[in-house]
Backbone as ProteinMPNN parsed JSONL, in Angstrom:
{"seq_chain_A": "MSNPATAENSGPDPRWYHLRERLLSAKRPIFQEIRDYPPQVAGCDLHFKALAEQRDAICRELDRLDALCTASRRELDAFEASSAFLLKGG", "coords_chain_A": {"N_chain_A": [[-128.889, 131.871, -136.884], [-128.519, 128.74, -138.312], [-130.158, 125.631, -137.859], [-128.5, 122.665, -137.106], [-129.553, 119.846, -137.535], [-131.316, 120.303, -139.485], [-129.831, 121.412, -141.55], [-128.479, 118.814, -142.203], [-130.402, 117.171, -143.115], [-131.113, 118.322, -145.527], [-130.019, 117.285, -147.686], [-128.114, 115.964, -150.458], [-125.381, 117.999, -151.503], [-125.638, 120.273, -154.213], [-123.552, 120.028, -155.833], [-122.667, 117.32, -155.698], [-124.711, 115.858, -157.091], [-124.212, 117.192, -159.709], [-121.537, 115.922, -160.155], [-122.2, 113.377, -160.123], [-123.696, 113.093, -162.355], [-121.591, 113.752, -164.383], [-120.066, 111.487, -163.937], [-121.853, 109.369, -164.648], [-122.41, 110.313, -167.334], [-120.0, 109.611, -168.451], [-119.831, 106.802, -168.285], [-122.037, 105.791, -169.865], [-121.131, 105.463, -172.689], [-119.207, 103.771, -172.449], [-120.559, 101.366, -171.569], [-122.33, 101.09, -173.441], [-120.606, 100.436, -175.802], [-119.666, 97.89, -174.822], [-122.113, 96.696, -174.916], [-122.651, 96.65, -178.022], [-120.533, 95.161, -178.668], [-118.891, 92.513, -180.564], [-120.041, 89.269, -179.894], [-118.847, 86.952, -180.385], [-116.117, 87.403, -180.26], [-115.525, 88.787, -177.862], [-114.61, 86.907, -175.395], [-111.896, 86.732, -175.741], [-110.538, 89.177, -176.636], [-108.484, 91.57, -176.32], [-109.088, 94.438, -176.35], [-111.901, 94.292, -175.456], [-111.337, 93.282, -172.981], [-110.317, 95.469, -171.863], [-112.364, 97.518, -171.772], [-114.24, 96.389, -170.056], [-112.754, 96.414, -167.557], [-112.745, 99.329, -167.516], [-115.558, 99.506, -167.334], [-115.982, 98.304, -164.838], [-114.229, 100.157, -163.066], [-115.579, 102.704, -163.166], [-117.935, 102.021, -162.118], [-117.132, 101.336, -159.603], [-116.038, 103.954, -158.818], [-118.639, 105.455, -158.972], [-119.957, 104.26, -156.872], [-118.154, 104.867, -154.774], [-118.642, 107.902, -155.003], [-121.341, 107.846, -154.285], [-121.22, 107.111, -151.689], [-120.46, 109.499, -150.689], [-122.682, 111.368, -150.451], [-123.32, 112.875, -148.673], [-121.217, 114.813, -148.352], [-118.938, 117.323, -147.607], [-118.125, 120.31, -149.671], [-115.141, 120.551, -149.697], [-114.74, 117.72, -149.621], [-115.607, 116.718, -151.613], [-114.525, 118.123, -153.585], [-112.045, 116.931, -153.415], [-112.795, 114.405, -154.134], [-113.365, 114.958, -156.811], [-111.012, 115.663, -157.824], [-109.456, 113.35, -157.718], [-110.593, 111.457, -159.336], [-110.223, 109.625, -162.293], [-112.069, 109.547, -164.075], [-113.292, 112.276, -164.064], [-111.836, 114.338, -165.31], [-110.618, 117.808, -165.651], [-112.701, 119.932, -167.202], [-114.243, 118.505, -168.119]], "CA_chain_A": [[-128.327, 130.693, -136.892], [-129.477, 127.522, -139.023], [-130.455, 124.295, -137.256], [-127.64, 121.56, -137.848], [-130.253, 118.929, -138.104], [-132.188, 120.813, -140.662], [-128.786, 121.235, -142.689], [-128.139, 117.552, -142.309], [-131.243, 116.607, -143.696], [-131.258, 118.878, -146.634], [-129.819, 116.347, -148.97], [-126.73, 116.232, -151.072], [-124.816, 119.095, -152.144], [-125.786, 120.252, -155.675], [-122.347, 119.621, -156.679], [-122.611, 116.043, -155.763], [-125.61, 115.709, -158.451], [-123.228, 117.606, -160.891], [-120.399, 115.11, -160.244], [-122.8, 112.091, -160.336], [-124.34, 113.105, -163.773], [-120.568, 113.624, -165.229], [-119.641, 110.119, -164.227], [-122.932, 108.595, -165.437], [-122.403, 110.486, -168.813], [-118.634, 108.924, -168.911], [-120.44, 105.587, -168.194], [-122.961, 105.512, -170.906], [-120.415, 105.073, -173.86], [-118.41, 102.328, -172.24], [-121.496, 100.414, -171.409], [-122.843, 100.901, -174.983], [-119.428, 99.851, -176.737], [-119.737, 96.785, -174.554], [-123.302, 96.137, -175.497], [-122.359, 96.486, -179.199], [-119.389, 94.299, -178.907], [-119.278, 91.286, -181.247], [-120.059, 88.137, -178.833], [-117.802, 85.614, -180.794], [-114.625, 87.919, -179.822], [-115.36, 88.953, -176.713], [-113.827, 86.297, -174.681], [-110.389, 86.662, -175.954], [-110.204, 90.405, -177.155], [-107.771, 92.539, -175.251], [-109.746, 95.688, -176.253], [-113.244, 93.874, -174.845], [-111.117, 93.206, -171.336], [-109.907, 96.869, -171.169], [-113.691, 98.003, -171.815], [-114.603, 95.64, -168.977], [-112.154, 97.26, -166.687], [-113.261, 100.66, -167.509], [-116.955, 99.378, -166.836], [-115.631, 97.913, -163.387], [-113.662, 101.119, -162.452], [-116.53, 103.562, -163.351], [-118.892, 101.519, -161.274], [-116.538, 101.881, -158.103], [-116.143, 105.506, -158.584], [-119.957, 105.805, -158.687], [-119.956, 103.647, -155.278], [-117.289, 105.943, -154.013], [-119.224, 108.875, -154.877], [-122.484, 107.665, -153.554], [-120.786, 107.291, -150.103], [-120.074, 110.893, -150.3], [-123.834, 112.0, -150.734], [-123.486, 114.135, -147.629], [-120.014, 115.182, -147.899], [-118.469, 118.806, -147.927], [-117.588, 120.706, -150.763], [-114.011, 119.968, -149.733], [-114.582, 116.357, -150.035], [-116.394, 116.526, -153.182], [-113.265, 118.844, -154.472], [-110.986, 115.885, -153.445], [-112.994, 113.245, -155.043], [-113.271, 115.119, -158.271], [-109.525, 115.591, -158.178], [-108.684, 112.045, -157.628], [-111.138, 110.34, -160.087], [-109.743, 109.459, -163.443], [-113.149, 109.904, -164.95], [-113.483, 113.514, -164.014], [-110.873, 115.117, -165.699], [-111.094, 119.085, -165.676], [-113.089, 120.488, -168.356], [-115.15, 117.275, -168.567]], "C_chain_A": [[-129.038, 129.436, -137.354], [-129.197, 126.391, -138.143], [-129.555, 123.291, -137.897], [-128.253, 120.524, -138.22], [-130.826, 119.203, -139.546], [-131.095, 120.677, -141.835], [-128.479, 119.734, -143.193], [-129.112, 116.725, -143.431], [-131.715, 117.209, -145.06], [-131.044, 118.287, -147.961], [-128.522, 116.618, -149.356], [-126.322, 117.7, -151.549], [-125.147, 119.348, -153.644], [-124.77, 119.849, -156.533], [-122.063, 118.209, -156.837], [-123.286, 115.559, -157.013], [-124.713, 116.113, -159.706], [-122.389, 116.46, -161.124], [-121.061, 113.753, -160.704], [-123.049, 112.069, -161.87], [-122.957, 113.228, -164.523], [-120.047, 112.059, -164.989], [-120.709, 109.201, -164.665], [-122.686, 108.887, -166.98], [-120.978, 109.828, -169.251], [-119.074, 107.542, -169.034], [-121.114, 105.074, -169.495], [-122.164, 104.975, -172.055], [-119.696, 103.734, -173.464], [-119.276, 101.152, -172.123], [-122.173, 99.987, -172.964], [-122.041, 100.215, -175.689], [-119.526, 98.232, -176.03], [-120.859, 95.955, -175.067], [-123.271, 95.642, -176.895], [-121.35, 95.563, -179.635], [-119.873, 92.925, -179.452], [-118.812, 90.005, -180.221], [-118.661, 87.098, -179.279], [-116.188, 86.262, -180.564], [-114.531, 88.314, -178.512], [-114.446, 88.359, -175.554], [-112.436, 86.351, -174.638], [-109.822, 88.0, -176.152], [-109.692, 91.263, -175.952], [-108.613, 93.91, -175.227], [-111.179, 95.425, -175.296], [-112.608, 93.991, -173.161], [-110.845, 94.718, -170.677], [-111.415, 97.49, -171.05], [-114.151, 97.399, -170.195], [-113.941, 96.083, -167.639], [-112.429, 98.495, -166.627], [-114.719, 100.598, -166.699], [-116.793, 99.208, -165.029], [-115.264, 99.3, -162.357], [-114.571, 102.475, -162.326], [-117.489, 103.172, -162.209], [-118.247, 101.863, -159.909], [-116.388, 103.21, -157.993], [-117.723, 105.98, -158.456], [-120.289, 105.538, -157.266], [-119.404, 104.506, -154.458], [-118.137, 107.096, -153.897], [-120.598, 108.984, -154.044], [-122.406, 107.75, -151.961], [-120.677, 108.536, -149.802], [-121.221, 111.923, -150.529], [-124.166, 113.142, -149.666], [-122.278, 114.916, -147.192], [-120.035, 116.728, -148.376], [-118.124, 118.985, -149.324], [-116.072, 120.238, -150.854], [-113.666, 118.494, -150.088], [-114.922, 116.143, -151.247], [-115.279, 117.195, -154.255], [-112.084, 117.69, -154.555], [-111.421, 114.765, -153.943], [-112.849, 113.415, -156.555], [-111.861, 114.997, -158.696], [-108.744, 114.342, -158.433], [-109.583, 111.068, -158.536], [-110.649, 110.617, -161.776], [-111.036, 109.747, -164.639], [-113.743, 111.376, -165.08], [-112.633, 114.541, -164.337], [-111.351, 116.617, -165.862], [-111.663, 119.21, -166.924], [-114.045, 119.407, -169.005], [-116.443, 117.433, -167.984]], "O_chain_A": [[-130.092, 129.106, -136.811], [-128.059, 126.21, -137.71], [-129.722, 123.011, -139.084], [-127.789, 119.983, -139.223], [-130.774, 118.442, -140.512], [-131.306, 120.024, -142.857], [-128.268, 119.475, -144.377], [-128.75, 115.932, -144.299], [-132.624, 116.656, -145.678], [-131.599, 118.577, -149.021], [-127.813, 117.402, -148.725], [-127.204, 118.446, -151.973], [-124.832, 118.396, -154.357], [-124.924, 119.421, -157.677], [-121.407, 117.774, -157.783], [-122.663, 114.958, -157.888], [-124.559, 115.316, -160.631], [-122.443, 115.945, -162.241], [-120.519, 113.077, -161.579], [-122.65, 111.133, -162.562], [-123.104, 112.679, -165.616], [-119.617, 111.47, -165.98], [-120.303, 108.124, -165.101], [-122.725, 107.979, -167.811], [-120.857, 109.528, -170.439], [-118.631, 106.997, -170.045], [-120.743, 104.053, -170.075], [-122.573, 103.883, -172.451], [-119.681, 102.753, -174.207], [-118.884, 100.046, -172.496], [-122.415, 98.871, -173.425], [-122.546, 99.289, -176.323], [-119.443, 97.325, -176.858], [-120.73, 94.826, -175.539], [-123.7, 94.52, -177.168], [-121.27, 95.192, -180.806], [-120.857, 92.303, -179.054], [-117.666, 89.764, -179.842], [-117.759, 86.672, -178.558], [-115.198, 85.546, -180.716], [-113.436, 88.197, -177.963], [-113.692, 89.06, -174.879], [-111.804, 86.056, -173.624], [-108.627, 88.114, -175.877], [-110.3, 91.56, -174.923], [-108.807, 94.456, -174.141], [-111.512, 96.286, -174.481], [-113.197, 94.607, -172.273], [-111.035, 95.094, -169.52], [-111.581, 98.048, -169.965], [-114.35, 98.202, -169.283], [-114.653, 96.096, -166.635], [-112.369, 98.935, -165.479], [-115.036, 101.322, -165.755], [-117.389, 99.877, -164.186], [-115.772, 99.514, -161.256], [-114.3, 103.278, -161.433], [-117.799, 104.035, -161.387], [-118.827, 102.638, -159.148], [-116.659, 103.671, -156.884], [-117.93, 106.97, -157.754], [-120.806, 106.384, -156.537], [-120.01, 104.935, -153.476], [-118.452, 107.411, -152.749], [-120.91, 109.931, -153.322], [-123.217, 108.263, -151.19], [-120.785, 108.827, -148.61], [-120.966, 113.105, -150.758], [-125.004, 114.039, -149.76], [-122.163, 115.515, -146.123], [-120.797, 117.254, -149.188], [-117.867, 118.049, -150.081], [-115.684, 119.636, -151.855], [-112.649, 118.107, -150.664], [-114.389, 115.244, -151.896], [-115.177, 116.884, -155.442], [-111.345, 117.55, -155.53], [-110.552, 113.957, -154.272], [-112.442, 112.584, -157.367], [-111.51, 114.378, -159.7], [-107.722, 114.228, -159.11], [-109.305, 109.87, -158.476], [-110.748, 111.713, -162.327], [-110.871, 110.085, -165.811], [-114.519, 111.686, -165.983], [-112.658, 115.596, -163.703], [-112.522, 116.735, -166.222], [-111.123, 118.575, -167.83], [-114.499, 119.447, -170.148], [-117.32, 116.596, -168.192]]}, "name": "protein", "num_of_chains": 1, "seq": "MSNPATAENSGPDPRWYHLRERLLSAKRPIFQEIRDYPPQVAGCDLHFKALAEQRDAICRELDRLDALCTASRRELDAFEASSAFLLKGG"}
């Protein structure tokens, strides 16, 4: 029988790391496109505003996943199913 205290201190489930890397991979092109966006248009451009909304949404998803660092596999499955940035096959 394993010691529950040891299990709790073993760190996040490897799946958590995989989900986090997938979110970070989805985040990179959004942030890169924002960095490369022409500054003279950014204040009024609808595409830029959509990029900013995506940026904010993926940051919220990363925060939500970070709060689940000690979550069970079932909780990680529920997170993955609810995340717009973690579509199956991604």
